[in-house]
C-alpha positions as CSV (number, residue, x, y, z in Angstrom):
1,X,-42.9,-31.1,25.8
2,X,-40.8,-28.0,25.2
3,X,-39.5,-26.9,21.6
4,X,-36.0,-27.9,22.2
5,X,-36.3,-31.2,23.3
6,X,-38.7,-31.9,20.3
7,X,-36.1,-30.6,18.1
8,X,-33.2,-32.7,20.0
9,X,-35.7,-35.9,19.9
10,X,-36.9,-35.3,15.6
11,X,-33.0,-35.2,14.5
12,X,-31.9,-38.3,16.8
13,X,-34.9,-40.0,15.5
14,X,-34.0,-38.8,11.7
15,X,-30.2,-38.8,11.7
16,X,-30.4,-42.8,14.1
17,X,-32.7,-44.0,11.2
18,X,-30.1,-43.0,8.5
19,X,-27.4,-44.0,10.3
20,X,-29.1,-47.4,11.1
21,X,-30.3,-47.7,7.0
22,X,-26.8,-46.8,6.0
23,X,-25.5,-49.4,8.1
24,X,-27.9,-52.3,7.1
25,X,-27.2,-51.2,3.8
26,X,-23.4,-51.7,4.1
27,X,-23.4,-54.2,5.8
28,X,-25.5,-56.3,3.6
29,X,-23.4,-55.3,0.2
30,X,-20.6,-56.1,2.1
31,X,-21.7,-59.4,2.9
32,X,-22.8,-60.1,-0.3
33,X,-19.4,-58.9,-2.3
34,X,-17.9,-61.4,0.2
35,X,-20.4,-64.6,-0.9
36,X,-19.6,-63.4,-4.5
37,X,-16.2,-62.8,-4.6
38,X,-15.6,-66.5,-2.8
39,X,-17.8,-68.3,-5.2
40,X,-15.6,-66.9,-8.1
41,X,-12.2,-68.2,-6.5
42,X,-14.4,-71.1,-6.6
43,X,-15.6,-70.7,-10.0
44,X,-12.1,-70.0,-11.1
45,X,-10.6,-73.0,-9.4
46,X,-13.1,-75.6,-10.6
47,X,-12.5,-74.0,-14.5
48,X,-8.8,-74.4,-14.4
49,X,-8.9,-78.2,-12.8
50,X,-11.2,-79.0,-15.4
51,X,-9.3,-77.0,-18.3
52,X,-5.9,-78.9,-17.0
53,X,-7.7,-82.8,-16.6
54,X,-9.4,-82.2,-20.2
55,X,-5.9,-81.4,-21.7
56,X,-3.5,-83.7,-19.8
57,X,-5.8,-86.3,-19.0
58,X,-5.2,-89.4,-16.6
59,X,-1.2,-88.6,-17.2
60,X,-1.5,-85.3,-14.8
61,X,-3.3,-86.7,-12.1
62,X,-0.3,-86.6,-10.3
63,X,0.8,-83.2,-11.7
64,X,-2.8,-82.0,-10.4
65,X,-2.3,-82.8,-7.1
66,X,0.9,-81.1,-6.8
67,X,-0.3,-78.0,-8.2
68,X,-3.5,-78.0,-5.7
69,X,-1.2,-78.8,-3.0
70,X,1.2,-76.1,-3.3
71,X,-0.9,-73.3,-4.6
72,X,-1.6,-70.3,-2.4
73,X,-4.0,-70.7,-0.1
74,X,-7.2,-68.8,-1.7
75,X,-9.4,-71.8,-0.2
76,X,-9.2,-73.0,3.0
77,X,-10.2,-76.8,3.9
78,X,-11.0,-77.1,0.5
79,X,-12.2,-80.3,-1.4
80,X,-12.1,-81.2,-5.5
81,X,-13.7,-84.0,-7.3
82,X,-13.2,-85.0,-10.8
83,X,-16.5,-87.0,-12.7
84,X,-17.0,-88.4,-15.7
85,X,-20.4,-87.5,-16.7
86,X,-21.6,-91.0,-15.5
87,X,-20.5,-89.8,-12.1
88,X,-17.4,-91.6,-12.0
89,X,-14.6,-90.4,-9.9
90,X,-11.6,-89.6,-12.4
91,X,-9.9,-87.4,-9.5
92,X,-10.0,-85.9,-6.3
93,X,-7.9,-84.1,-3.6
94,X,-8.5,-82.8,-0.4
95,X,-6.8,-81.1,1.7
96,X,-4.6,-81.7,4.9
97,X,-7.1,-82.6,7.1
98,X,-10.2,-82.5,5.3
99,X,-12.4,-85.9,4.6
100,X,-13.3,-86.6,1.6
101,X,-17.0,-85.2,0.4
102,X,-19.5,-87.9,-0.4
103,X,-21.0,-86.0,-3.3
104,X,-24.7,-86.5,-3.8
105,X,-25.9,-87.2,-7.3
106,X,-28.3,-84.9,-7.2
107,X,-25.8,-81.8,-7.2
108,X,-23.8,-83.6,-10.2
109,X,-27.0,-83.8,-11.8
110,X,-28.1,-80.4,-11.7
111,X,-24.6,-78.8,-12.4
112,X,-24.8,-81.0,-15.8
113,X,-28.2,-79.8,-16.4
114,X,-27.4,-76.1,-15.4
115,X,-23.7,-76.1,-16.2
116,X,-23.1,-74.7,-12.8
117,X,-24.0,-75.4,-9.5
118,X,-24.0,-73.1,-6.1
119,X,-25.1,-74.2,-2.8
120,X,-23.6,-74.8,0.7
121,X,-23.5,-77.6,3.3
122,X,-22.1,-77.9,6.6
123,X,-20.2,-75.0,6.8
124,X,-18.8,-75.4,3.3
125,X,-19.5,-73.9,-0.1
126,X,-19.5,-76.1,-2.9
127,X,-19.6,-75.8,-6.2
128,X,-20.4,-78.2,-9.2
129,X,-19.1,-77.1,-12.5
130,X,-20.0,-79.2,-15.8
131,X,-16.8,-78.9,-18.8
132,X,-16.8,-79.6,-22.1
133,X,-13.1,-78.8,-23.2
134,X,-11.5,-80.5,-25.5
135,X,-15.0,-82.3,-26.1
136,X,-14.0,-84.3,-23.0
137,X,-16.8,-83.3,-20.9
138,X,-16.6,-83.5,-17.1
139,X,-18.1,-82.8,-13.8
140,X,-15.5,-80.8,-11.4
141,X,-16.8,-80.5,-7.8
142,X,-14.9,-78.0,-5.2
143,X,-15.9,-77.2,-1.8
144,X,-14.5,-75.5,0.6
145,X,-14.8,-73.3,3.9
146,X,-15.2,-68.9,3.3
147,X,-13.6,-68.7,6.9
148,X,-11.5,-65.1,6.3
149,X,-15.0,-63.7,4.6
150,X,-16.4,-65.1,7.9
151,X,-14.1,-63.8,9.7
152,X,-14.4,-60.6,8.2
153,X,-18.5,-60.7,8.0
154,X,-18.4,-61.1,11.8
155,X,-15.8,-58.3,12.8
156,X,-17.9,-56.5,10.5
157,X,-21.0,-56.7,12.9
158,X,-18.9,-56.3,15.6
159,X,-17.6,-53.1,14.5
160,X,-21.1,-51.8,13.7
161,X,-23.1,-53.2,16.9
162,X,-19.8,-51.1,19.3
163,X,-20.2,-48.4,17.3
164,X,-23.7,-47.3,16.6
165,X,-24.7,-47.2,20.1
166,X,-21.7,-44.5,19.9
167,X,-23.1,-43.2,17.1
168,X,-26.2,-42.4,18.6
169,X,-24.8,-40.9,21.4
170,X,-23.2,-38.3,19.3
171,X,-26.4,-37.7,17.8
172,X,-27.8,-37.2,20.7
173,X,-25.4,-34.6,21.9
174,X,-24.9,-33.3,18.7
175,X,-28.8,-32.2,18.7
176,X,-29.2,-31.2,22.1
177,X,-26.8,-28.1,20.7
178,X,-28.2,-27.7,17.6
179,X,-31.7,-27.1,19.3
180,X,-30.1,-24.8,21.9
181,X,-28.5,-22.8,19.0
182,X,-31.9,-23.0,16.9
183,X,-34.1,-22.2,20.5
184,X,-31.5,-19.4,21.7
185,X,-33.0,-16.7,19.6
186,X,-36.5,-17.5,20.5
187,X,-35.4,-17.3,24.5
188,X,-34.0,-14.3,23.7
189,X,-37.3,-13.0,21.8
190,X,-39.4,-14.7,25.1
191,X,-36.6,-12.3,27.5
192,X,-37.5,-9.7,25.4
193,X,-41.6,-9.8,25.5
194,X,-41.5,-10.4,28.6
195,X,-40.6,-6.7,29.6
196,X,-42.5,-5.2,27.5
197,X,-45.6,-3.7,29.8
198,X,-48.3,-1.6,29.3
199,X,-46.5,1.3,30.9
200,X,-43.3,-0.1,28.5
201,X,-44.3,0.2,25.0
202,X,-41.2,1.0,24.0
203,X,-39.2,-1.9,24.1
204,X,-38.5,-3.4,20.7
205,X,-36.9,-7.3,20.1
206,X,-33.9,-7.4,19.1
207,X,-33.9,-8.6,14.9
208,X,-30.0,-7.9,14.4
209,X,-28.4,-8.7,11.2
210,X,-30.2,-12.2,10.5
211,X,-32.3,-12.1,7.8
212,X,-34.5,-15.6,8.8
213,X,-38.0,-16.6,9.6
214,X,-37.5,-15.7,13.5
215,X,-36.1,-12.0,11.8
216,X,-38.8,-11.6,10.2
217,X,-41.1,-12.4,13.5
218,X,-39.4,-10.4,15.7
219,X,-40.2,-7.6,13.1
220,X,-43.4,-8.5,12.7
221,X,-43.7,-7.6,16.6
222,X,-42.1,-4.8,16.3
223,X,-44.5,-3.3,14.0
224,X,-47.7,-5.0,16.3
225,X,-46.0,-3.2,19.3
226,X,-45.8,0.2,17.1
227,X,-49.4,0.1,16.1
228,X,-50.3,-0.6,20.1
229,X,-48.0,2.2,21.3
230,X,-49.6,4.4,18.7
231,X,-53.0,3.1,19.4
232,X,-52.5,3.9,23.1
233,X,-50.9,6.9,22.9
234,X,-54.2,7.6,21.2
235,X,-56.4,6.3,23.2
236,X,-54.3,8.6,26.1
237,X,-54.5,11.3,23.9
238,X,-58.4,11.3,23.4
239,X,-59.4,10.2,27.0
240,X,-57.6,13.3,27.7
241,X,-59.0,15.7,25.4
242,X,-62.1,14.4,25.8
243,X,-62.1,15.3,29.3
244,X,-60.9,18.7,28.7
245,X,-63.6,19.2,26.4
246,X,-66.3,18.0,28.6
247,X,-65.0,19.8,31.7
248,X,-64.7,23.2,29.6
249,X,-68.9,23.3,29.0
250,X,-69.8,21.9,32.4
251,X,-67.6,23.8,34.3
252,X,-69.2,27.0,32.1
253,X,-72.6,26.1,33.3
254,X,-71.8,25.3,36.7
255,X,-70.5,28.8,36.8
256,X,-72.9,30.7,35.4
257,X,-76.0,29.1,37.3
258,X,-73.4,30.1,40.5
259,X,-73.2,33.5,39.2
260,X,-76.7,33.7,39.2
261,X,-78.0,32.9,42.1
262,X,-75.3,34.9,44.3
263,X,-78.6,37.4,44.0
264,X,-81.9,38.4,42.6
265,X,-81.9,38.9,38.6
266,X,-84.6,40.6,36.9
267,X,-86.5,38.5,34.5
268,X,-84.3,39.6,31.3
269,X,-81.2,38.5,33.5
270,X,-82.2,35.2,34.0
271,X,-83.3,34.4,30.2
272,X,-79.7,35.4,29.2
273,X,-78.3,33.0,31.7
274,X,-80.5,30.3,30.5
275,X,-80.0,31.0,26.9
276,X,-76.2,30.9,27.8
277,X,-76.3,27.3,29.1
278,X,-78.8,26.2,26.6
279,X,-76.1,26.9,24.2
280,X,-73.6,25.2,26.4
281,X,-75.5,22.2,26.9
282,X,-76.1,21.9,23.0
283,X,-73.1,22.0,22.5
284,X,-72.4,19.7,25.3
285,X,-75.0,17.5,23.9
286,X,-73.4,17.2,20.4
287,X,-70.0,16.3,21.2
288,X,-71.3,13.2,23.2
289,X,-73.3,12.1,20.0
290,X,-69.7,12.8,18.0
291,X,-68.4,10.4,21.2
292,X,-70.5,7.7,21.3
293,X,-70.7,8.0,17.2
294,X,-67.0,7.4,17.7
295,X,-67.1,4.4,19.6
296,X,-69.8,3.1,17.8
297,X,-67.7,3.2,14.8
298,X,-65.1,1.4,16.5
299,X,-67.5,-1.5,16.9
300,X,-67.5,-4.2,14.0
301,X,-69.9,-6.4,15.3
302,X,-72.3,-3.9,17.1
303,X,-74.2,-1.9,13.6
304,X,-76.2,-3.6,11.4
305,X,-75.1,-3.9,7.4
306,X,-78.0,-4.1,5.2
307,X,-78.1,-2.5,1.2
308,X,-78.5,0.8,0.8
309,X,-77.8,3.3,-2.3
310,X,-75.2,6.0,-2.2
311,X,-77.1,8.5,-4.1
312,X,-80.3,8.6,-1.5
313,X,-77.7,9.1,1.3
314,X,-76.2,12.0,-0.6
315,X,-79.6,13.3,-1.1
316,X,-80.6,13.5,2.5
317,X,-77.3,14.3,4.0
318,X,-77.7,17.3,1.5
319,X,-80.8,18.4,3.0
320,X,-79.7,17.8,6.2
321,X,-76.8,20.5,6.3
322,X,-78.6,23.1,4.2
323,X,-81.8,23.0,6.4
324,X,-79.2,23.4,9.7
325,X,-77.0,25.8,8.4
326,X,-78.4,29.3,6.6
327,X,-75.4,30.7,3.8
328,X,-74.0,27.1,3.2
329,X,-74.2,25.9,-0.6
330,X,-73.6,22.4,-1.7
331,X,-73.7,20.7,-5.7
332,X,-74.6,17.3,-5.8
333,X,-74.1,15.7,-9.3
334,X,-74.4,12.3,-10.6
335,X,-73.1,12.4,-14.0
336,X,-74.4,9.1,-14.9
337,X,-76.4,6.1,-13.0
338,X,-74.9,2.8,-13.7
339,X,-78.3,0.7,-15.4
340,X,-77.3,-2.4,-13.2
341,X,-78.5,-1.1,-9.7
342,X,-76.1,-3.2,-7.8
343,X,-73.2,-0.4,-9.1
344,X,-75.5,2.0,-7.0
345,X,-75.6,-0.2,-3.4
346,X,-73.1,-0.6,-1.1
347,X,-73.7,-3.3,2.2
348,X,-73.6,-0.7,5.4
349,X,-74.7,0.7,7.9
350,X,-77.5,4.0,6.3
351,X,-77.1,6.1,10.0
352,X,-73.3,6.1,9.8
353,X,-72.7,6.4,6.2
354,X,-75.2,9.3,6.7
355,X,-73.1,10.7,9.6
356,X,-70.1,10.0,7.8
357,X,-71.0,12.7,4.6
358,X,-73.2,14.6,6.3
359,X,-69.7,15.2,8.4
360,X,-67.4,16.5,5.5
361,X,-70.3,18.0,3.8
362,X,-70.0,20.5,7.0
363,X,-66.3,20.9,6.9
364,X,-65.9,21.6,3.4
365,X,-68.5,24.5,3.8
366,X,-67.1,25.8,7.1
367,X,-63.8,25.7,5.8
368,X,-64.1,27.9,2.3
369,X,-64.3,30.8,1.8
370,X,-67.7,31.0,-0.3
371,X,-69.5,28.3,2.1
372,X,-69.6,26.3,-0.8
373,X,-69.1,22.4,-1.4
374,X,-69.1,20.6,-4.7
375,X,-69.9,16.6,-4.5
376,X,-69.4,14.1,-7.6
377,X,-70.7,10.8,-7.0
378,X,-69.1,8.7,-10.1
379,X,-69.5,4.5,-10.2
380,X,-66.0,2.4,-11.4
381,X,-68.1,-0.9,-11.8
382,X,-66.8,-3.0,-8.3
383,X,-66.6,0.6,-6.3
384,X,-68.3,4.1,-5.6
385,X,-66.6,7.3,-6.2
386,X,-67.3,10.2,-4.0
387,X,-65.5,13.2,-4.1
388,X,-66.1,16.4,-1.9
389,X,-64.5,20.2,-3.5
390,X,-63.8,23.1,-1.7
391,X,-61.9,26.4,-2.5
392,X,-60.4,26.4,1.2
393,X,-56.5,27.8,1.6
394,X,-53.6,25.0,0.8
395,X,-53.3,22.6,3.8
396,X,-49.5,20.8,3.8
397,X,-49.1,17.4,3.9
398,X,-48.0,17.1,7.8
399,X,-51.2,18.8,8.8
400,X,-53.7,16.6,6.9
401,X,-52.7,12.9,8.6
402,X,-53.2,14.6,11.7
403,X,-56.8,15.6,10.6
404,X,-57.5,12.0,11.4
405,X,-56.4,13.0,15.2
406,X,-59.3,13.4,17.8
407,X,-59.9,16.7,18.7
408,X,-57.6,17.9,16.7
409,X,-58.5,21.6,14.9
410,X,-56.7,22.7,12.0
411,X,-54.8,26.3,11.9
412,X,-57.3,27.9,10.2
413,X,-60.0,26.6,12.9
414,X,-60.0,29.3,15.4
415,X,-63.0,31.0,14.8
416,X,-64.5,27.6,13.2
417,X,-67.4,26.2,15.8
418,X,-66.0,22.4,16.3
419,X,-64.6,19.8,18.4
420,X,-61.9,18.3,16.1
421,X,-63.8,14.8,15.6
422,X,-65.8,15.0,12.2
423,X,-62.9,13.8,9.9
424,X,-62.0,10.8,12.8
425,X,-65.5,10.0,12.8
426,X,-65.9,9.9,9.3
427,X,-62.6,8.2,8.2
428,X,-63.4,5.3,11.3
429,X,-67.1,5.2,9.5
430,X,-65.6,4.0,5.9
431,X,-63.0,1.8,7.6
432,X,-65.3,0.2,8.8
433,X,-67.3,0.1,5.0
434,X,-64.2,-1.5,4.0
435,X,-63.7,1.6,1.8
436,X,-61.1,4.4,2.1
437,X,-60.7,8.4,2.4
438,X,-57.9,10.8,1.5
439,X,-57.7,14.6,1.6
440,X,-55.7,16.1,-1.0
441,X,-54.9,19.6,-1.0
442,X,-54.0,21.4,-4.0
443,X,-52.3,25.0,-3.9
444,X,-54.5,27.8,-5.4
445,X,-57.3,25.3,-6.1
446,X,-58.4,23.8,-2.6
447,X,-59.0,21.0,-1.2
448,X,-60.3,17.3,-1.7
449,X,-61.6,14.6,0.1
450,X,-62.2,11.1,-2.1
451,X,-64.2,8.3,-0.8
452,X,-64.1,4.9,-2.1
453,X,-66.8,2.4,-1.4
454,X,-67.2,-1.0,-2.6
455,X,-70.1,-1.8,-4.5
456,X,-72.3,-5.0,-4.2
457,X,-71.4,-5.4,-8.4
458,X,-69.5,-9.4,-8.8
C-alpha cells in the first residue's frame, strides 16, 4: 500500500468520523430541542387553562371554549380536559375531527402526585398538570400532536442522509489532493535519489526554501552524500597513491636485477646490487605493513580489545623508537599518576595503540631540528591526555588538515624518509578507541599533537 493511499485513507476516516459525530450530535440536540419546545407549549397551554378556569370557574366554560377554538394553532389536534381532584371532568375541548381522549386515572394520579406528568400515547404528547390557583385545585390534561416537530426532524434526517455521503465523497477528493501535496516532495526526493550513482555522487537533493522535516531529511541526505563523495575520492586517491608507491620499489628492484644480469659482475658489484635490492624490499615491506595496519584499523569488529595501561604502552613505544633510530631523543613525563588504577586504563588494542604512539614519536623526532620529542601524560578522571610536542617549523592550518590524507607528505618532508601514512594510521587508531587526535602549530614554538582517550573510570 502506497503512502499516498494510506494518508488519503487515514484523512478520510478521521474527517468522516468527525462529520459523523457532529451529525449525530446535531441531530440529537435538534430532536431534544424540538421535544423541549413542544412540551413547553403544552405546559403553557395547561397553566393558562388552569389559571382561567380557577379565576372564572364555571362561568367561563363558553369563554374558554371560544378562546381555545380561536387561538392560533400552536398546538395541532389538541385536546384540553380539566378535572377536579376526584377525577371528575369539569371542562373539555377538542379540535375539529379530534375524538375524546379517555384519560386513565393513573395519568391523573401521577400528575396530581408529582405536580406534572409527561408521556406519549398514540402519536400524541400528553401533559398532565396539577394546579391549586386561588385555592381551587384542578387537574389539567393537554394532548396534541407535534406534527411540525416531527416534520422538522424527518427533514433534518433526510438532509443528513443525503448530504453525508456527499461530504464523504468531498473528503475523499480533498484527501487525495492533500496526500498528493504531502507526497510530492517525497516523490521529488525519490526521483533525485535515482539519479545518484557511484559514478555521479555530485548530484544533490533539492531542499528549496522549506523548513519542514522533509527539507531537513534532504539536507541530511546531502550531508551523507558529501561524506560518501569525500570517502570515494579519498579511496580513489588512496588506491592510486598505493599503486604508485608499490610499483616504484618493484620497478626499481626489477630494473636493478635486469641490469645486473646483462653481463657478468664481480662479487662486490653483486653485493652492491643485493644491498640496494634489500633496501627497496625493506621499504616495500614497511609500506605493505602500514597499508595492512590502516586496513585493520578501519575494521572495528575484527580487533580484540582489552584493558591496557597507557603509560606502559608509551614506555614500550619510546624504547623501540630509540632502539631503531640513532640520534632520536624522546622525553617522557608522567607528572602525577592517579591512585585509582582505572584512570590509567583504557579499553583498547595494545598493538594498534603502540603503532599509533610510535608513529607520532617518529614523526616528531624526524621533523624537529633537534631530533627531539617531548611527551606528557596527564589523567583527567574520565579522560587521559597525551601531549606530543617538538620544535618543528610553523605549519598552516590548511596543510595540517591534509596530514591525515593517505600518502600526503608535508612541504618540509622532501629529504625525509617515509610514505605519508603515519598520521593517517594514528588518527584511525585513536578514532577506533573513541578518542580524538588534534594537531596545533604555534609560531616560534613548534608543533603540538594532543591525543584524548576515554578511561575506564565511571
